[in-house]
C-alpha positions in Angstrom: -14.1 -106.5 3.8 -13.1 -104.3 6.2 -11.6 -100.4 5.4 -7.7 -100.6 6.0 -6.5 -99.0 9.4 -5.5 -96.2 7.7 -8.6 -95.0 7.0 -9.6 -95.0 10.4 -6.5 -93.3 11.5 -6.8 -90.4 8.9 -10.8 -89.8 10.0 -9.8 -89.7 13.6 -7.1 -87.3 12.7 -9.2 -85.2 10.8 -11.5 -85.3 13.5 -9.2 -84.1 16.1 -7.8 -81.3 14.2 -11.2 -80.0 13.6 -12.5 -80.0 17.6 -8.7 -78.4 18.1 -9.2 -75.7 15.6 -12.4 -74.8 17.4 -11.1 -74.9 20.8 -8.6 -72.5 20.1 -10.7 -70.0 17.5 -13.2 -70.0 21.0 -9.5 -69.1 23.1 -8.8 -66.4 21.1 -12.0 -64.8 21.1 -12.0 -64.8 25.0 -8.3 -63.0 24.9 -9.9 -60.8 22.8 -12.4 -59.8 25.0 -10.5 -59.9 27.6 -8.1 -56.9 26.2 -11.3 -55.0 24.8 -12.4 -54.7 28.4 -9.2 -53.7 30.0 -8.9 -50.8 27.5 -12.2 -49.3 26.7 -12.1 -47.3 23.8 -8.9 -46.3 23.9 -6.0 -47.6 21.4 -2.9 -47.9 23.1 -1.0 -48.4 19.8 -1.7 -44.8 19.1 0.9 -42.0 18.8 0.7 -39.9 21.4 1.9 -36.6 19.4 -1.8 -37.3 17.6 -4.2 -33.9 17.9 -7.4 -33.6 19.3 -9.0 -33.3 15.2 -7.3 -36.9 14.5 -7.5 -38.6 17.6 -11.3 -40.0 16.9 -12.6 -41.4 20.6 -15.3 -43.7 21.0 -18.0 -42.4 23.7 -19.3 -46.0 25.0 -22.1 -46.4 27.8 -20.2 -49.1 29.3 -16.7 -49.5 30.6 -15.8 -45.8 31.5 -16.0 -43.2 34.5 -19.7 -43.4 35.4 -19.4 -40.7 38.2 -22.2 -38.2 38.0 -23.3 -35.1 39.0 -24.6 -35.2 42.5 -28.7 -35.1 41.7 -28.4 -35.8 38.2 -29.6 -39.0 36.5 -28.4 -39.9 33.3 -29.6 -42.8 31.0 -27.1 -44.3 28.8 -29.4 -43.0 26.2 -28.1 -39.3 27.0 -24.5 -40.3 26.6 -23.8 -38.1 23.2 -20.5 -36.3 22.3 -20.2 -32.7 22.5 -20.6 -31.7 18.8 -24.0 -33.7 18.1 -26.4 -32.7 15.6 -28.4 -31.5 18.2 -26.2 -28.9 20.2 -27.3 -26.5 23.1 -28.3 -23.4 21.2 -27.8 -19.9 22.6 -31.5 -19.6 23.2 -31.5 -22.4 25.2 -28.4 -21.4 27.2 -30.3 -17.9 27.9 -33.2 -19.6 29.2 -31.4 -21.7 31.6 -29.5 -18.7 32.9 -32.7 -16.2 33.1 -34.9 -19.1 34.6 -33.1 -21.2 36.8 -36.2 -22.3 38.2 -38.9 -23.8 35.8 -42.0 -23.4 38.0 -40.5 -19.7 36.6 -41.8 -19.5 33.1 -44.3 -22.1 32.8 -44.5 -21.3 29.2 -41.0 -23.1 28.8 -41.1 -25.3 31.5 -41.3 -28.2 28.9 -37.7 -27.2 27.2 -36.2 -27.1 30.2 -35.7 -30.6 31.1 -34.7 -31.0 27.4 -31.8 -28.4 28.0 -30.8 -30.1 31.4 -30.5 -33.2 29.7 -28.0 -32.2 27.0 -26.0 -30.3 29.3 -25.7 -33.1 31.5 -25.1 -35.4 28.7 -22.4 -32.6 28.1 -21.0 -33.6 30.8 -20.9 -36.7 30.8 -19.0 -36.9 27.7 -15.8 -34.9 29.1 -15.9 -37.3 32.0 -15.5 -39.9 29.3 -12.9 -38.3 27.0 -10.8 -37.7 30.1 -11.2 -40.8 31.9 -10.0 -42.3 28.1 -6.9 -39.8 27.5 -5.9 -40.4 31.4 -6.4 -44.5 30.3 -4.2 -43.9 27.4 -1.2 -41.1 29.0 -1.2 -42.1 32.8 -2.0 -45.4 33.1 -2.3 -46.4 37.1 -2.7 -42.6 38.7 -5.7 -43.2 40.0 -4.3 -46.1 42.4 -1.8 -43.0 43.6 -2.3 -41.6 46.8 -2.9 -37.9 46.5 -0.4 -35.7 47.8 -1.3 -32.1 49.6 0.7 -30.7 47.2 -1.3 -32.0 44.4 -4.8 -30.5 46.2 -2.5 -27.1 47.0 -4.9 -25.2 44.3 -8.7 -26.7 45.4 -10.7 -24.5 47.5 -13.2 -26.4 49.8 -17.0 -25.0 50.1 -17.9 -27.5 52.8 -21.8 -26.0 53.2 -22.8 -27.1 49.4 -19.9 -29.7 49.5 -18.2 -28.8 46.6 -14.5 -28.7 45.6 -13.1 -26.5 43.3 -9.6 -25.9 41.6 -8.5 -22.3 40.6 -7.7 -21.9 37.2 -6.6 -18.3 36.6 -8.0 -16.6 33.4 -10.9 -19.2 33.0 -13.2 -17.3 35.7 -11.7 -17.9 38.9 -12.2 -14.5 40.3 -16.1 -14.9 39.8 -16.2 -18.0 41.5 -14.6 -17.2 44.6 -16.9 -14.5 44.8 -20.0 -17.5 44.3 -17.8 -19.7 46.6 -17.8 -16.9 49.3 -21.5 -16.3 49.0 -22.2 -19.9 49.4 -19.9 -20.1 52.6 -22.2 -17.1 54.0 -19.3 -14.2 53.8 -21.1 -12.2 51.5 -24.5 -11.9 50.9 -24.3 -11.1 46.7 -21.5 -11.2 44.5 -21.7 -7.8 43.4 -20.3 -7.1 47.3 -17.1 -8.7 47.1 -14.3 -7.0 45.0 -11.6 -7.9 43.4 -9.2 -7.8 46.1 -11.6 -9.5 48.7 -12.3 -12.1 46.1 -8.5 -13.2 45.9 -6.9 -12.6 49.5 -9.4 -11.9 51.8 -12.0 -14.9 51.0 -11.4 -16.9 54.0 -11.8 -19.9 51.7 -9.8 -22.9 53.1 -7.6 -25.0 50.9 -7.9 -29.0 50.9 -4.2 -29.0 51.7 -5.0 -27.3 54.7 -7.1 -30.4 56.2 -5.3 -33.9 57.0 -5.0 -37.0 55.2 -8.6 -38.1 56.4 -10.1 -34.7 55.8 -8.6 -34.7 52.2 -9.3 -38.0 51.3 -13.3 -37.9 52.8 -14.0 -34.3 50.9 -12.8 -36.0 47.7 -14.8 -39.1 48.1 -17.9 -37.2 48.7 -17.8 -34.0 47.4 -18.6 -32.3 43.9 -14.9 -31.8 42.2 -15.2 -29.0 40.2 -13.3 -27.4 37.2 -13.3 -24.9 34.8 -11.3 -24.3 31.6 -10.5 -22.1 28.9 -8.8 -22.7 25.5 -5.0 -22.9 26.2 -3.7 -19.9 23.7 -6.6 -17.9 24.5 -5.8 -18.4 28.0 -2.1 -17.6 27.8 -2.5 -14.4 25.9 -4.9 -13.0 28.5 -2.7 -14.1 31.3 -0.1 -11.9 29.2 -2.0 -9.0 28.3 -3.2 -8.7 32.2 0.6 -9.0 33.8 2.1 -7.2 31.3 0.3 -5.1 29.2 -1.4 -3.1 32.0 0.7 -1.6 35.4 1.5 -4.3 37.9 3.8 -4.0 40.6 4.8 -7.8 41.1 4.7 -9.1 37.6 6.9 -6.4 36.0 10.0 -6.7 38.6 9.5 -10.4 39.5 8.8 -11.6 36.1 9.6 -8.6 33.6 13.3 -7.9 34.8 14.5 -11.4 34.1 12.8 -11.9 30.9 14.3 -8.6 29.0 17.3 -9.1 30.7 17.9 -12.8 29.5 16.1 -12.5 25.5 15.9 -8.5 24.8 19.6 -7.8 23.0 20.4 -4.0 23.6 18.6 -3.4 26.8 17.8 0.0 28.3 18.6 0.4 31.4 14.6 1.9 31.9 14.0 -1.5 30.9 15.7 -3.6 32.8 14.8 -1.3 35.8 11.6 -1.5 36.0 10.2 -4.6 34.0 7.6 -3.0 32.2 7.0 -3.8 28.1 7.8 -7.5 27.4 6.6 -8.3 24.5 4.9 -11.0 23.4 7.4 -13.1 21.8 9.7 -12.5 25.0 7.2 -13.9 26.9 6.6 -17.2 24.9 10.7 -17.7 24.8 10.7 -17.6 28.2 7.7 -19.8 28.7 9.3 -22.4 26.7 12.9 -22.5 27.7 13.7 -25.4 29.8 15.9 -23.2 31.6 13.9 -20.2 32.6 15.3 -17.1 34.7 12.1 -17.3 37.0 9.8 -20.0 37.8 6.7 -21.0 36.6 3.5 -19.2 37.2 -0.4 -20.4 38.4 -1.7 -17.9 35.4 0.1 -19.6 32.4 0.6 -23.4 34.0 -1.0 -26.2 32.1 -4.2 -27.3 33.6 -2.7 -30.7 33.4 -0.3 -30.1 35.8 -1.7 -27.3 37.7 -5.1 -29.4 39.1 -4.5 -33.0 38.0 -7.2 -33.8 36.5 -6.3 -37.8 35.5 -5.5 -38.1 39.8 -8.6 -36.2 41.3 -11.5 -37.2 38.6 -13.4 -34.2 38.6 -17.5 -34.6 38.5 -17.7 -31.5 36.8 -15.6 -29.7 33.9 -16.7 -26.8 32.7 -15.9 -24.2 30.3 -14.8 -20.7 30.2 -16.6 -20.5 26.4 -20.2 -21.5 28.1 -19.2 -20.5 31.3 -22.4 -18.5 32.9 -25.0 -21.2 31.4 -22.3 -24.0 32.4 -21.8 -22.5 35.6 -25.5 -22.0 37.1 -26.3 -25.3 35.6 -23.7 -27.0 38.4 -25.4 -24.7 41.1 -28.7 -25.4 40.2 -27.6 -29.6 40.5 -26.3 -29.4 43.8 -29.0 -27.1 45.6 -27.8 -23.6 45.9 -30.0 -20.6 46.3 -32.0 -19.8 43.5 -31.6 -16.5 44.0 -27.6 -17.2 43.3 -26.6 -16.6 39.7 -23.1 -16.5 38.1 -21.8 -13.4 37.7 -20.9 -11.7 34.6 -18.9 -9.0 35.2 -15.0 -8.1 34.4 -13.6 -6.2 37.4 -9.4 -6.2 36.1 -9.2 -3.9 33.3 -12.9 -3.5 32.3 -12.2 -1.0 29.8 -10.0 -3.2 28.0 -11.6 -5.7 25.5 -12.4 -9.4 26.5 -9.5 -11.7 25.1 -11.3 -13.3 22.4 -10.2 -15.7 19.7 -9.4 -13.0 17.1 -7.2 -11.1 19.8 -5.6 -14.8 20.3 -4.8 -15.1 16.3 -3.2 -11.3 16.4 -0.9 -12.3 18.9 0.4 -15.6 18.2 0.8 -14.3 14.1 3.7 -12.0 16.1 5.6 -15.6 16.4 6.6 -18.0 13.6 5.6 -21.2 12.4 8.3 -23.0 14.9 7.4 -21.0 18.0 3.4 -21.7 17.7 4.3 -25.6 17.3 6.6 -25.5 20.3 4.0 -23.3 22.2 0.7 -25.7 21.0 3.5 -28.9 22.5 3.8 -27.0 25.8 -0.3 -27.1 26.3 -1.0 -30.1 24.1 -2.5 -32.3 26.9 -4.6 -29.5 28.1 -5.8 -29.3 24.1 -6.1 -33.3 24.8 -7.7 -33.8 27.6 -10.4 -31.1 27.2 -10.9 -31.6 23.5 -10.1 -28.0 22.0 -9.2 -28.1 18.0 -5.9 -26.9 17.1 -5.9 -23.2 16.5 -3.7 -23.2 13.8 -3.6 -25.1 10.7 -0.1 -26.1 10.2 0.1 -27.2 13.7 0.8 -31.1 13.9 
């Protein structure tokens, strides 16, 4: 007796349903893989106001920025994050600083390659973090044309094929001295006074080249950027420009700041612009209708140097300035006798601005003012992986 037709139909229906479900599952897996490839390591639904401590970034060995420093070849196994359990120690940093040539210290020769690998890996992690932040907050920016205005703060050293974006209060005076020595304008950084470094350096800016020259240098030169903890950089700028005599910043910035934010200001203060308080300075900074414009000494690095657009090969930090600068100089083949200077030539008797001094200045503000200042520099904190300087910030 033949089974009824309804049994055959049921079997065929079950087989077709199973095959369709399998095909659908495979298709969904393919689509998920495409999405992951398009947005490596980035949660595009994340809250854009999350802090660097809350926004954990996954560092991957593929699908991210693979730009390398000339002369440095990195394997994927070396791509570690900055807070690794095996950080670069102060002793290792001093070793690199004092002995840029491994052959000059045979006893430490075995440690030197490991140190260089660690510093190179730190650079890889910083570039990767910047790439992921830019992909999240400025998608497609690298496809835009670079304007001359956007490279107006970038200095060119053609001999060593370096592009350096000037970030005031992050070692820029000494970096200009180094570029002058590389250019052949001076024999030693010690021979270059402050005014000569800033006003008679004869260094060309990238904006002074034609579009072809700009594009070629951006493509083939090592692009260099040094940053600093944003609040600390702000306090350093305030102390330098407003707490010391200054024939430019007191009348140009001080007078309108005092006039706008100080009740019952004296005639002397209104005439000279001297004596601006830190709170008045922060009020000016956060005012959308500032009585005087922005200045490069406190402009966020994210706007000053356009890191998402220019894709820097080397991102150094002021907190480890000498060792990282010397690592960069060795990487680009600078003369072995050229090391990064460590002297402070403006207000040399004043204590360097530190995290402790920065905390003291910001304690003069209330929590709302500190939060607004943090929001002002938020992208700098995010791009360069600086932690929140106060616990009450969100």
